[in-house]
Backbone as XML, in Angstrom:
<?xml version="1.0"?>
<chain id="A" units="angstrom">
  <residue number="1" name="MET">
    <atom name="N" x="29.801" y="5.172" z="-3.615"/>
    <atom name="CA" x="28.498" y="5.583" z="-5.090"/>
    <atom name="C" x="27.011" y="4.853" z="-4.133"/>
  </residue>
  <residue number="2" name="ASN">
    <atom name="N" x="26.054" y="5.767" z="-3.466"/>
    <atom name="CA" x="24.892" y="5.666" z="-3.089"/>
    <atom name="C" x="23.638" y="5.175" z="-4.051"/>
  </residue>
  <residue number="3" name="VAL">
    <atom name="N" x="23.335" y="3.783" z="-3.848"/>
    <atom name="CA" x="22.159" y="3.452" z="-4.898"/>
    <atom name="C" x="20.610" y="3.284" z="-4.022"/>
  </residue>
  <residue number="4" name="ARG">
    <atom name="N" x="20.204" y="3.283" z="-4.305"/>
    <atom name="CA" x="18.551" y="3.601" z="-3.685"/>
    <atom name="C" x="17.836" y="1.780" z="-4.213"/>
  </residue>
  <residue number="5" name="LEU">
    <atom name="N" x="17.584" y="1.266" z="-2.566"/>
    <atom name="CA" x="16.870" y="0.120" z="-2.738"/>
    <atom name="C" x="15.716" y="-0.530" z="-3.664"/>
  </residue>
  <residue number="6" name="ASP">
    <atom name="N" x="14.701" y="0.461" z="-4.898"/>
    <atom name="CA" x="14.336" y="-0.189" z="-5.485"/>
    <atom name="C" x="14.754" y="0.309" z="-6.520"/>
  </residue>
  <residue number="7" name="LYS">
    <atom name="N" x="15.721" y="1.024" z="-6.712"/>
    <atom name="CA" x="16.667" y="1.215" z="-8.110"/>
    <atom name="C" x="17.348" y="-0.041" z="-7.988"/>
  </residue>
  <residue number="8" name="TRP">
    <atom name="N" x="17.944" y="-0.286" z="-6.826"/>
    <atom name="CA" x="18.444" y="-1.597" z="-7.000"/>
    <atom name="C" x="18.489" y="-2.636" z="-7.790"/>
  </residue>
  <residue number="9" name="LEU">
    <atom name="N" x="16.159" y="-2.841" z="-7.304"/>
    <atom name="CA" x="15.373" y="-4.233" z="-7.051"/>
    <atom name="C" x="15.592" y="-4.257" z="-8.686"/>
  </residue>
  <residue number="10" name="TRP">
    <atom name="N" x="15.135" y="-2.899" z="-9.132"/>
    <atom name="CA" x="15.224" y="-3.229" z="-10.281"/>
    <atom name="C" x="16.472" y="-3.304" z="-11.381"/>
  </residue>
  <residue number="11" name="ALA">
    <atom name="N" x="17.156" y="-2.826" z="-11.288"/>
    <atom name="CA" x="18.796" y="-2.980" z="-11.882"/>
    <atom name="C" x="19.015" y="-4.600" z="-12.062"/>
  </residue>
  <residue number="12" name="VAL">
    <atom name="N" x="18.466" y="-5.444" z="-10.683"/>
    <atom name="CA" x="19.072" y="-6.795" z="-11.072"/>
    <atom name="C" x="17.613" y="-6.999" z="-11.419"/>
  </residue>
  <residue number="13" name="ARG">
    <atom name="N" x="16.780" y="-6.616" z="-12.179"/>
    <atom name="CA" x="15.622" y="-8.027" z="-12.359"/>
    <atom name="C" x="14.776" y="-8.154" z="-11.406"/>
  </residue>
  <residue number="14" name="LEU">
    <atom name="N" x="14.713" y="-7.800" z="-10.337"/>
    <atom name="CA" x="14.227" y="-8.667" z="-9.365"/>
    <atom name="C" x="12.558" y="-8.108" z="-9.463"/>
  </residue>
  <residue number="15" name="TYR">
    <atom name="N" x="11.965" y="-6.815" z="-9.491"/>
    <atom name="CA" x="11.349" y="-6.126" z="-10.845"/>
    <atom name="C" x="10.754" y="-5.520" z="-11.961"/>
  </residue>
  <residue number="16" name="LYS">
    <atom name="N" x="10.064" y="-5.595" z="-12.427"/>
    <atom name="CA" x="9.577" y="-4.510" z="-13.641"/>
    <atom name="C" x="10.741" y="-3.627" z="-14.051"/>
  </residue>
  <residue number="17" name="THR">
    <atom name="N" x="8.983" y="-2.700" z="-12.806"/>
    <atom name="CA" x="9.715" y="-0.913" z="-13.566"/>
    <atom name="C" x="10.073" y="-1.505" z="-11.816"/>
  </residue>
  <residue number="18" name="ARG">
    <atom name="N" x="11.155" y="0.584" z="-11.395"/>
    <atom name="CA" x="10.997" y="1.420" z="-10.529"/>
    <atom name="C" x="9.521" y="0.954" z="-10.249"/>
  </residue>
  <residue number="19" name="ALA">
    <atom name="N" x="9.062" y="1.539" z="-9.908"/>
    <atom name="CA" x="7.691" y="1.743" z="-9.894"/>
    <atom name="C" x="6.685" y="0.405" z="-8.636"/>
  </residue>
  <residue number="20" name="LEU">
    <atom name="N" x="7.199" y="-0.234" z="-9.594"/>
    <atom name="CA" x="6.472" y="-1.904" z="-9.321"/>
    <atom name="C" x="7.627" y="-2.214" z="-7.571"/>
  </residue>
  <residue number="21" name="ALA">
    <atom name="N" x="8.683" y="-1.640" z="-7.954"/>
    <atom name="CA" x="9.359" y="-2.161" z="-7.041"/>
    <atom name="C" x="9.773" y="-0.798" z="-5.639"/>
  </residue>
  <residue number="22" name="THR">
    <atom name="N" x="9.470" y="0.431" z="-5.062"/>
    <atom name="CA" x="9.360" y="1.093" z="-4.414"/>
    <atom name="C" x="7.516" y="0.590" z="-4.318"/>
  </residue>
  <residue number="23" name="ASP">
    <atom name="N" x="6.892" y="0.388" z="-4.686"/>
    <atom name="CA" x="5.622" y="0.072" z="-4.117"/>
    <atom name="C" x="5.692" y="-1.433" z="-3.271"/>
  </residue>
  <residue number="24" name="ALA">
    <atom name="N" x="6.677" y="-2.207" z="-3.483"/>
    <atom name="CA" x="6.716" y="-3.634" z="-2.844"/>
    <atom name="C" x="7.436" y="-3.295" z="-1.471"/>
  </residue>
  <residue number="25" name="CYS">
    <atom name="N" x="8.676" y="-1.562" z="-1.685"/>
    <atom name="CA" x="8.853" y="-0.843" z="-0.500"/>
    <atom name="C" x="7.286" y="-1.127" z="0.513"/>
  </residue>
  <residue number="26" name="ARG">
    <atom name="N" x="6.212" y="-0.416" z="0.116"/>
    <atom name="CA" x="5.975" y="0.677" z="0.367"/>
    <atom name="C" x="4.791" y="-0.312" z="1.364"/>
  </residue>
  <residue number="27" name="LEU">
    <atom name="N" x="4.493" y="-1.426" z="1.283"/>
    <atom name="CA" x="4.046" y="-1.953" z="1.294"/>
    <atom name="C" x="4.731" y="-3.712" z="1.892"/>
  </residue>
  <residue number="28" name="GLY">
    <atom name="N" x="5.323" y="-3.707" z="2.297"/>
    <atom name="CA" x="6.697" y="-4.256" z="3.376"/>
    <atom name="C" x="6.971" y="-5.835" z="2.847"/>
  </residue>
  <residue number="29" name="LYS">
    <atom name="N" x="6.872" y="-5.382" z="1.561"/>
    <atom name="CA" x="6.871" y="-7.296" z="1.121"/>
    <atom name="C" x="8.827" y="-7.646" z="1.087"/>
  </residue>
  <residue number="30" name="VAL">
    <atom name="N" x="9.944" y="-5.845" z="1.285"/>
    <atom name="CA" x="10.640" y="-6.311" z="1.125"/>
    <atom name="C" x="11.569" y="-5.581" z="2.402"/>
  </residue>
  <residue number="31" name="ILE">
    <atom name="N" x="12.327" y="-6.780" z="3.283"/>
    <atom name="CA" x="13.279" y="-7.082" z="4.551"/>
    <atom name="C" x="14.034" y="-7.077" z="4.755"/>
  </residue>
  <residue number="32" name="CYS">
    <atom name="N" x="14.776" y="-5.550" z="5.159"/>
    <atom name="CA" x="16.818" y="-6.166" z="5.687"/>
    <atom name="C" x="16.181" y="-6.828" z="7.124"/>
  </residue>
  <residue number="33" name="GLY">
    <atom name="N" x="17.002" y="-8.193" z="7.777"/>
    <atom name="CA" x="16.908" y="-8.215" z="8.945"/>
    <atom name="C" x="15.301" y="-8.234" z="9.365"/>
  </residue>
  <residue number="34" name="ASP">
    <atom name="N" x="14.917" y="-7.558" z="10.374"/>
    <atom name="CA" x="13.746" y="-8.045" z="10.788"/>
    <atom name="C" x="12.519" y="-6.857" z="10.616"/>
  </residue>
  <residue number="35" name="VAL">
    <atom name="N" x="13.139" y="-5.592" z="9.855"/>
    <atom name="CA" x="12.380" y="-4.685" z="9.426"/>
    <atom name="C" x="11.985" y="-4.373" z="7.635"/>
  </residue>
  <residue number="36" name="ALA">
    <atom name="N" x="10.935" y="-3.979" z="7.440"/>
    <atom name="CA" x="10.823" y="-3.419" z="6.240"/>
    <atom name="C" x="11.478" y="-2.258" z="6.040"/>
  </residue>
  <residue number="37" name="ALA">
    <atom name="N" x="11.763" y="-2.556" z="4.906"/>
    <atom name="CA" x="12.700" y="-1.388" z="4.430"/>
    <atom name="C" x="12.045" y="-0.561" z="2.958"/>
  </residue>
  <residue number="38" name="LYS">
    <atom name="N" x="12.259" y="0.896" z="3.536"/>
    <atom name="CA" x="11.730" y="1.485" z="2.710"/>
    <atom name="C" x="12.855" y="1.344" z="1.150"/>
  </residue>
  <residue number="39" name="ALA">
    <atom name="N" x="11.838" y="2.030" z="0.536"/>
    <atom name="CA" x="12.687" y="2.377" z="-1.346"/>
    <atom name="C" x="13.509" y="3.206" z="-1.003"/>
  </residue>
  <residue number="40" name="SER">
    <atom name="N" x="13.803" y="4.058" z="-0.294"/>
    <atom name="CA" x="14.774" y="5.582" z="-0.275"/>
    <atom name="C" x="16.025" y="4.709" z="0.219"/>
  </residue>
  <residue number="41" name="ARG">
    <atom name="N" x="16.434" y="3.391" z="0.999"/>
    <atom name="CA" x="17.169" y="2.959" z="1.978"/>
    <atom name="C" x="18.864" y="3.115" z="1.411"/>
  </residue>
  <residue number="42" name="GLU">
    <atom name="N" x="19.874" y="3.294" z="1.276"/>
    <atom name="CA" x="20.695" y="2.925" z="1.044"/>
    <atom name="C" x="21.068" y="1.955" z="0.541"/>
  </residue>
  <residue number="43" name="VAL">
    <atom name="N" x="21.347" y="1.335" z="-0.330"/>
    <atom name="CA" x="22.181" y="-0.801" z="-0.690"/>
    <atom name="C" x="23.743" y="-0.636" z="0.019"/>
  </residue>
  <residue number="44" name="LYS">
    <atom name="N" x="23.283" y="-1.711" z="0.794"/>
    <atom name="CA" x="25.246" y="-1.232" z="1.054"/>
    <atom name="C" x="25.448" y="-3.188" z="0.460"/>
  </residue>
  <residue number="45" name="ILE">
    <atom name="N" x="26.657" y="-3.614" z="0.260"/>
    <atom name="CA" x="27.411" y="-4.897" z="-0.188"/>
    <atom name="C" x="27.437" y="-5.073" z="0.689"/>
  </residue>
  <residue number="46" name="GLY">
    <atom name="N" x="26.539" y="-6.766" z="0.906"/>
    <atom name="CA" x="26.492" y="-7.518" z="2.125"/>
    <atom name="C" x="25.965" y="-7.587" z="2.915"/>
  </residue>
  <residue number="47" name="ASP">
    <atom name="N" x="24.371" y="-6.606" z="2.692"/>
    <atom name="CA" x="22.972" y="-7.140" z="3.344"/>
    <atom name="C" x="21.838" y="-8.033" z="2.168"/>
  </residue>
  <residue number="48" name="LYS">
    <atom name="N" x="21.141" y="-8.730" z="3.559"/>
    <atom name="CA" x="21.424" y="-9.408" z="3.004"/>
    <atom name="C" x="18.858" y="-8.888" z="2.957"/>
  </residue>
  <residue number="49" name="TYR">
    <atom name="N" x="18.251" y="-8.662" z="2.071"/>
    <atom name="CA" x="16.722" y="-8.851" z="1.624"/>
    <atom name="C" x="15.842" y="-9.934" z="1.684"/>
  </residue>
  <residue number="50" name="GLU">
    <atom name="N" x="15.248" y="-9.993" z="2.407"/>
    <atom name="CA" x="14.236" y="-11.086" z="2.714"/>
    <atom name="C" x="12.693" y="-10.676" z="1.555"/>
  </residue>
  <residue number="51" name="ILE">
    <atom name="N" x="12.663" y="-10.984" z="0.103"/>
    <atom name="CA" x="11.537" y="-9.903" z="-1.021"/>
    <atom name="C" x="10.371" y="-10.984" z="-1.413"/>
  </residue>
  <residue number="52" name="ASN">
    <atom name="N" x="9.451" y="-10.900" z="-1.028"/>
    <atom name="CA" x="7.658" y="-11.846" z="-1.210"/>
    <atom name="C" x="7.720" y="-11.273" z="-2.557"/>
  </residue>
  <residue number="53" name="ILE">
    <atom name="N" x="8.101" y="-11.666" z="-3.557"/>
    <atom name="CA" x="7.640" y="-11.593" z="-5.114"/>
    <atom name="C" x="6.535" y="-12.738" z="-4.885"/>
  </residue>
  <residue number="54" name="ASP">
    <atom name="N" x="5.209" y="-12.437" z="-5.268"/>
    <atom name="CA" x="3.027" y="-13.488" z="-5.169"/>
    <atom name="C" x="3.989" y="-14.110" z="-4.093"/>
  </residue>
  <residue number="55" name="GLN">
    <atom name="N" x="3.982" y="-15.793" z="-4.512"/>
    <atom name="CA" x="4.030" y="-16.407" z="-3.071"/>
    <atom name="C" x="5.369" y="-16.917" z="-2.937"/>
  </residue>
  <residue number="56" name="LEU">
    <atom name="N" x="6.269" y="-16.279" z="-4.608"/>
    <atom name="CA" x="8.129" y="-16.784" z="-3.877"/>
    <atom name="C" x="8.231" y="-16.042" z="-3.057"/>
  </residue>
  <residue number="57" name="HIS">
    <atom name="N" x="8.856" y="-15.808" z="-2.317"/>
    <atom name="CA" x="10.171" y="-15.524" z="-0.387"/>
    <atom name="C" x="11.030" y="-16.183" z="-1.372"/>
  </residue>
  <residue number="58" name="LYS">
    <atom name="N" x="12.051" y="-14.755" z="-1.426"/>
    <atom name="CA" x="13.397" y="-15.150" z="-1.921"/>
    <atom name="C" x="14.119" y="-14.135" z="-0.960"/>
  </residue>
  <residue number="59" name="THR">
    <atom name="N" x="15.049" y="-14.921" z="-0.739"/>
    <atom name="CA" x="16.553" y="-14.162" z="0.359"/>
    <atom name="C" x="17.726" y="-13.962" z="-0.506"/>
  </residue>
  <residue number="60" name="ILE">
    <atom name="N" x="18.075" y="-12.663" z="-0.552"/>
    <atom name="CA" x="19.341" y="-12.224" z="-1.403"/>
    <atom name="C" x="20.196" y="-11.869" z="-1.002"/>
  </residue>
  <residue number="61" name="GLU">
    <atom name="N" x="21.527" y="-11.644" z="-1.553"/>
    <atom name="CA" x="23.047" y="-11.400" z="-1.207"/>
    <atom name="C" x="22.977" y="-9.815" z="-2.164"/>
  </residue>
  <residue number="62" name="VAL">
    <atom name="N" x="23.468" y="-9.372" z="-1.675"/>
    <atom name="CA" x="23.852" y="-7.558" z="-2.207"/>
    <atom name="C" x="25.385" y="-8.012" z="-2.369"/>
  </residue>
  <residue number="63" name="LYS">
    <atom name="N" x="25.800" y="-8.467" z="-3.530"/>
    <atom name="CA" x="26.828" y="-8.415" z="-4.066"/>
    <atom name="C" x="28.143" y="-7.318" z="-4.394"/>
  </residue>
  <residue number="64" name="ASP">
    <atom name="N" x="27.313" y="-6.355" z="-5.168"/>
    <atom name="CA" x="27.696" y="-5.605" z="-5.893"/>
    <atom name="C" x="26.704" y="-4.161" z="-5.838"/>
  </residue>
  <residue number="65" name="LEU">
    <atom name="N" x="27.368" y="-3.280" z="-6.337"/>
    <atom name="CA" x="26.234" y="-2.133" z="-6.430"/>
    <atom name="C" x="26.452" y="-1.409" z="-7.690"/>
  </residue>
  <residue number="66" name="LEU">
    <atom name="N" x="24.949" y="-1.036" z="-7.897"/>
    <atom name="CA" x="25.033" y="-0.800" z="-9.269"/>
    <atom name="C" x="23.705" y="0.220" z="-10.002"/>
  </residue>
  <residue number="67" name="ASN">
    <atom name="N" x="23.780" y="0.531" z="-10.686"/>
    <atom name="CA" x="22.991" y="1.889" z="-11.274"/>
    <atom name="C" x="22.053" y="1.893" z="-12.426"/>
  </residue>
  <residue number="68" name="ASN">
    <atom name="N" x="22.086" y="1.500" z="-13.524"/>
    <atom name="CA" x="21.487" y="0.444" z="-14.384"/>
    <atom name="C" x="21.769" y="-0.456" z="-14.953"/>
  </residue>
  <residue number="69" name="ARG">
    <atom name="N" x="20.087" y="-0.859" z="-15.158"/>
    <atom name="CA" x="19.502" y="-2.627" z="-15.446"/>
    <atom name="C" x="19.960" y="-3.049" z="-16.717"/>
  </residue>
  <residue number="70" name="ILE">
    <atom name="N" x="20.569" y="-3.715" z="-16.361"/>
    <atom name="CA" x="21.661" y="-4.743" z="-16.267"/>
    <atom name="C" x="20.912" y="-6.333" z="-16.874"/>
  </residue>
  <residue number="71" name="PRO">
    <atom name="N" x="21.669" y="-6.185" z="-17.942"/>
    <atom name="CA" x="21.233" y="-8.660" z="-18.551"/>
    <atom name="C" x="21.638" y="-9.283" z="-17.808"/>
  </residue>
  <residue number="72" name="ALA">
    <atom name="N" x="20.252" y="-10.217" z="-17.774"/>
    <atom name="CA" x="20.456" y="-11.043" z="-17.591"/>
    <atom name="C" x="21.292" y="-12.502" z="-16.708"/>
  </residue>
  <residue number="73" name="LYS">
    <atom name="N" x="22.235" y="-11.986" z="-17.593"/>
    <atom name="CA" x="22.977" y="-12.866" z="-17.624"/>
    <atom name="C" x="23.729" y="-12.565" z="-16.471"/>
  </residue>
  <residue number="74" name="LEU">
    <atom name="N" x="24.394" y="-11.353" z="-16.059"/>
    <atom name="CA" x="24.778" y="-10.578" z="-15.169"/>
    <atom name="C" x="24.427" y="-10.261" z="-14.332"/>
  </residue>
  <residue number="75" name="VAL">
    <atom name="N" x="23.095" y="-10.553" z="-13.743"/>
    <atom name="CA" x="23.179" y="-10.220" z="-13.110"/>
    <atom name="C" x="23.337" y="-11.075" z="-11.094"/>
  </residue>
  <residue number="76" name="GLU">
    <atom name="N" x="23.866" y="-12.953" z="-11.817"/>
    <atom name="CA" x="24.782" y="-12.875" z="-11.225"/>
    <atom name="C" x="25.946" y="-12.519" z="-10.187"/>
  </residue>
  <residue number="77" name="ASN">
    <atom name="N" x="26.033" y="-11.595" z="-10.969"/>
    <atom name="CA" x="27.565" y="-10.829" z="-10.834"/>
    <atom name="C" x="27.416" y="-10.048" z="-9.761"/>
  </residue>
  <residue number="78" name="TYR">
    <atom name="N" x="26.190" y="-9.839" z="-9.379"/>
    <atom name="CA" x="25.949" y="-8.611" z="-7.918"/>
    <atom name="C" x="24.983" y="-8.942" z="-7.792"/>
  </residue>
  <residue number="79" name="MET">
    <atom name="N" x="24.328" y="-10.168" z="-7.737"/>
    <atom name="CA" x="23.004" y="-10.638" z="-6.339"/>
    <atom name="C" x="23.488" y="-12.102" z="-6.080"/>
  </residue>
  <residue number="80" name="LEU">
    <atom name="N" x="23.507" y="-13.002" z="-5.212"/>
    <atom name="CA" x="23.661" y="-13.164" z="-4.419"/>
    <atom name="C" x="22.502" y="-14.229" z="-4.505"/>
  </residue>
  <residue number="81" name="ASP">
    <atom name="N" x="21.125" y="-15.329" z="-4.848"/>
    <atom name="CA" x="20.292" y="-16.087" z="-4.404"/>
    <atom name="C" x="20.842" y="-16.495" z="-3.001"/>
  </residue>
  <residue number="82" name="LEU">
    <atom name="N" x="20.063" y="-16.789" z="-1.810"/>
    <atom name="CA" x="20.218" y="-17.227" z="-0.955"/>
    <atom name="C" x="18.581" y="-18.159" z="-0.692"/>
  </residue>
  <residue number="83" name="THR">
    <atom name="N" x="18.173" y="-18.377" z="-1.529"/>
    <atom name="CA" x="16.721" y="-18.728" z="-1.330"/>
    <atom name="C" x="16.603" y="-20.386" z="-1.286"/>
  </residue>
  <residue number="84" name="PRO">
    <atom name="N" x="16.456" y="-21.135" z="-0.534"/>
    <atom name="CA" x="16.546" y="-22.178" z="-0.786"/>
    <atom name="C" x="15.951" y="-23.197" z="-1.607"/>
  </residue>
  <residue number="85" name="LYS">
    <atom name="N" x="16.085" y="-24.379" z="-2.123"/>
    <atom name="CA" x="15.959" y="-24.705" z="-3.400"/>
    <atom name="C" x="14.591" y="-25.162" z="-3.211"/>
  </residue>
  <residue number="86" name="GLN">
    <atom name="N" x="13.719" y="-25.558" z="-1.764"/>
    <atom name="CA" x="12.529" y="-26.517" z="-1.287"/>
    <atom name="C" x="11.426" y="-25.059" z="-1.868"/>
  </residue>
  <residue number="87" name="GLU">
    <atom name="N" x="11.707" y="-23.353" z="-1.509"/>
    <atom name="CA" x="11.059" y="-22.979" z="-2.054"/>
    <atom name="C" x="10.662" y="-22.671" z="-3.309"/>
  </residue>
  <residue number="88" name="TYR">
    <atom name="N" x="11.567" y="-23.084" z="-4.490"/>
    <atom name="CA" x="11.543" y="-23.131" z="-5.445"/>
    <atom name="C" x="10.879" y="-24.031" z="-5.808"/>
  </residue>
  <residue number="89" name="GLU">
    <atom name="N" x="10.343" y="-25.356" z="-5.737"/>
    <atom name="CA" x="9.756" y="-26.232" z="-6.280"/>
    <atom name="C" x="8.554" y="-26.841" z="-4.579"/>
  </residue>
  <residue number="90" name="ARG">
    <atom name="N" x="8.290" y="-25.591" z="-3.743"/>
    <atom name="CA" x="7.163" y="-25.649" z="-3.498"/>
    <atom name="C" x="6.154" y="-25.304" z="-4.602"/>
  </residue>
  <residue number="91" name="ILE">
    <atom name="N" x="7.154" y="-23.719" z="-5.263"/>
    <atom name="CA" x="6.276" y="-22.169" z="-6.491"/>
    <atom name="C" x="5.518" y="-23.716" z="-7.631"/>
  </residue>
  <residue number="92" name="GLU">
    <atom name="N" x="6.926" y="-24.865" z="-8.203"/>
    <atom name="CA" x="6.892" y="-25.187" z="-9.375"/>
    <atom name="C" x="6.026" y="-25.895" z="-9.079"/>
  </residue>
  <residue number="93" name="PHE">
    <atom name="N" x="5.806" y="-26.626" z="-7.833"/>
    <atom name="CA" x="4.021" y="-27.221" z="-7.597"/>
    <atom name="C" x="2.753" y="-27.541" z="-7.023"/>
  </residue>
  <residue number="94" name="ALA">
    <atom name="N" x="3.375" y="-25.386" z="-6.842"/>
    <atom name="CA" x="1.680" y="-25.114" z="-6.728"/>
    <atom name="C" x="0.738" y="-23.806" z="-8.377"/>
  </residue>
  <residue number="95" name="ARG">
    <atom name="N" x="2.392" y="-24.345" z="-9.297"/>
    <atom name="CA" x="1.854" y="-24.070" z="-10.235"/>
    <atom name="C" x="1.124" y="-24.814" z="-10.705"/>
  </residue>
  <residue number="96" name="LYS">
    <atom name="N" x="1.793" y="-26.705" z="-10.721"/>
    <atom name="CA" x="1.632" y="-27.214" z="-11.375"/>
    <atom name="C" x="0.154" y="-28.553" z="-11.580"/>
  </residue>
  <residue number="97" name="PHE">
    <atom name="N" x="0.143" y="-27.771" z="-9.796"/>
    <atom name="CA" x="-1.394" y="-28.024" z="-10.009"/>
    <atom name="C" x="-2.461" y="-27.177" z="-10.019"/>
  </residue>
  <residue number="98" name="ALA">
    <atom name="N" x="-2.063" y="-25.752" z="-10.044"/>
    <atom name="CA" x="-2.922" y="-24.532" z="-10.446"/>
    <atom name="C" x="-3.697" y="-24.161" z="-11.672"/>
  </residue>
  <residue number="99" name="TYR">
    <atom name="N" x="-3.804" y="-25.273" z="-12.498"/>
    <atom name="CA" x="-4.154" y="-25.573" z="-13.418"/>
    <atom name="C" x="-5.180" y="-26.918" z="-13.897"/>
  </residue>
  <residue number="100" name="GLU">
    <atom name="N" x="-5.911" y="-25.803" z="-14.839"/>
    <atom name="CA" x="-7.323" y="-27.183" z="-14.169"/>
    <atom name="C" x="-7.704" y="-27.090" z="-16.077"/>
  </residue>
  <residue number="101" name="LYS">
    <atom name="N" x="-7.431" y="-28.910" z="-16.152"/>
    <atom name="CA" x="-7.579" y="-29.436" z="-17.221"/>
    <atom name="C" x="-9.098" y="-29.423" z="-17.742"/>
  </residue>
  <residue number="102" name="ARG">
    <atom name="N" x="-9.492" y="-29.188" z="-18.768"/>
    <atom name="CA" x="-10.912" y="-29.725" z="-19.728"/>
    <atom name="C" x="-11.165" y="-30.594" z="-20.915"/>
  </residue>
  <residue number="103" name="GLU">
    <atom name="N" x="-11.610" y="-31.211" z="-21.165"/>
    <atom name="CA" x="-11.332" y="-31.801" z="-22.565"/>
    <atom name="C" x="-11.378" y="-30.807" z="-23.661"/>
  </residue>
  <residue number="104" name="HIS">
    <atom name="N" x="-10.910" y="-31.097" z="-24.760"/>
    <atom name="CA" x="-11.158" y="-30.355" z="-26.163"/>
    <atom name="C" x="-12.402" y="-30.701" z="-26.413"/>
  </residue>
  <residue number="105" name="GLY">
    <atom name="N" x="-13.373" y="-29.642" z="-26.533"/>
    <atom name="CA" x="-14.851" y="-29.461" z="-27.475"/>
    <atom name="C" x="-15.750" y="-29.655" z="-26.399"/>
  </residue>
  <residue number="106" name="VAL">
    <atom name="N" x="-15.430" y="-29.781" z="-25.131"/>
    <atom name="CA" x="-16.286" y="-29.475" z="-23.917"/>
    <atom name="C" x="-17.564" y="-28.443" z="-23.437"/>
  </residue>
  <residue number="107" name="GLY">
    <atom name="N" x="-16.028" y="-27.179" z="-24.433"/>
    <atom name="CA" x="-16.189" y="-26.140" z="-24.115"/>
    <atom name="C" x="-16.095" y="-25.081" z="-22.518"/>
  </residue>
  <residue number="108" name="ARG">
    <atom name="N" x="-16.693" y="-24.348" z="-22.340"/>
    <atom name="CA" x="-16.633" y="-23.397" z="-20.847"/>
    <atom name="C" x="-17.175" y="-24.073" z="-20.213"/>
  </residue>
  <residue number="109" name="PRO">
    <atom name="N" x="-17.250" y="-23.917" z="-18.951"/>
    <atom name="CA" x="-17.334" y="-24.075" z="-17.085"/>
    <atom name="C" x="-18.812" y="-23.532" z="-17.418"/>
  </residue>
  <residue number="110" name="THR">
    <atom name="N" x="-19.833" y="-24.906" z="-17.104"/>
    <atom name="CA" x="-20.538" y="-24.137" z="-16.452"/>
    <atom name="C" x="-20.858" y="-23.016" z="-15.022"/>
  </residue>
  <residue number="111" name="LYS">
    <atom name="N" x="-22.003" y="-21.957" z="-14.784"/>
    <atom name="CA" x="-22.079" y="-21.722" z="-13.703"/>
    <atom name="C" x="-21.653" y="-22.980" z="-12.345"/>
  </residue>
  <residue number="112" name="LYS">
    <atom name="N" x="-22.998" y="-23.749" z="-12.344"/>
    <atom name="CA" x="-22.137" y="-24.628" z="-11.342"/>
    <atom name="C" x="-21.357" y="-25.632" z="-11.715"/>
  </residue>
  <residue number="113" name="GLU">
    <atom name="N" x="-20.301" y="-25.744" z="-11.980"/>
    <atom name="CA" x="-18.694" y="-26.341" z="-12.229"/>
    <atom name="C" x="-18.088" y="-24.313" z="-11.682"/>
  </residue>
  <residue number="114" name="ARG">
    <atom name="N" x="-18.314" y="-23.976" z="-12.229"/>
    <atom name="CA" x="-17.459" y="-22.481" z="-11.929"/>
    <atom name="C" x="-17.537" y="-22.484" z="-10.166"/>
  </residue>
  <residue number="115" name="ARG">
    <atom name="N" x="-18.157" y="-22.883" z="-9.952"/>
    <atom name="CA" x="-18.276" y="-22.495" z="-8.400"/>
    <atom name="C" x="-18.125" y="-23.833" z="-7.832"/>
  </residue>
  <residue number="116" name="ASP">
    <atom name="N" x="-17.350" y="-25.119" z="-8.523"/>
    <atom name="CA" x="-17.165" y="-25.985" z="-7.882"/>
    <atom name="C" x="-14.969" y="-25.992" z="-8.127"/>
  </residue>
  <residue number="117" name="ILE">
    <atom name="N" x="-15.613" y="-25.835" z="-9.102"/>
    <atom name="CA" x="-14.047" y="-25.871" z="-9.189"/>
    <atom name="C" x="-13.656" y="-24.412" z="-8.136"/>
  </residue>
  <residue number="118" name="GLU">
    <atom name="N" x="-14.329" y="-23.264" z="-8.143"/>
    <atom name="CA" x="-13.421" y="-22.314" z="-6.780"/>
    <atom name="C" x="-13.595" y="-22.905" z="-5.836"/>
  </residue>
  <residue number="119" name="SER">
    <atom name="N" x="-14.390" y="-22.843" z="-5.200"/>
    <atom name="CA" x="-14.804" y="-24.337" z="-3.998"/>
    <atom name="C" x="-14.338" y="-25.380" z="-4.136"/>
  </residue>
  <residue number="120" name="PHE">
    <atom name="N" x="-13.228" y="-26.031" z="-4.751"/>
    <atom name="CA" x="-12.308" y="-27.070" z="-4.484"/>
    <atom name="C" x="-11.226" y="-26.396" z="-4.428"/>
  </residue>
  <residue number="121" name="LYS">
    <atom name="N" x="-10.723" y="-25.452" z="-5.071"/>
    <atom name="CA" x="-9.183" y="-24.789" z="-5.244"/>
    <atom name="C" x="-9.317" y="-23.882" z="-3.367"/>
  </residue>
  <residue number="122" name="ASP">
    <atom name="N" x="-10.685" y="-23.618" z="-3.000"/>
    <atom name="CA" x="-10.294" y="-22.635" z="-2.082"/>
    <atom name="C" x="-10.006" y="-23.919" z="-1.552"/>
  </residue>
</chain>
């Protein structure tokens, strides 16, 4: 069975649509070895891919091939997640501190407050 990379990435639910998976391959966000993988590349069992999804750098290994999208519970039968635990912790830490808390009833920030918030984030 031959399966395109973009179709396999969509089928194991790494991307919401096949078009997003194709765009990620085209933009060099999917890497096999040291080379950016094309969307038309044939997936083989045992291939390892590094995938950049937003700020998360996932490392996965192909366990089995499939053509159709599967339920989330079955993804572990087709893909082995080799991403270090520290990567998930880093993303959770960044997500936790990217949120601004304003007191209830204070209203929206003024232009000056918004500029201060943006300069603090940078």
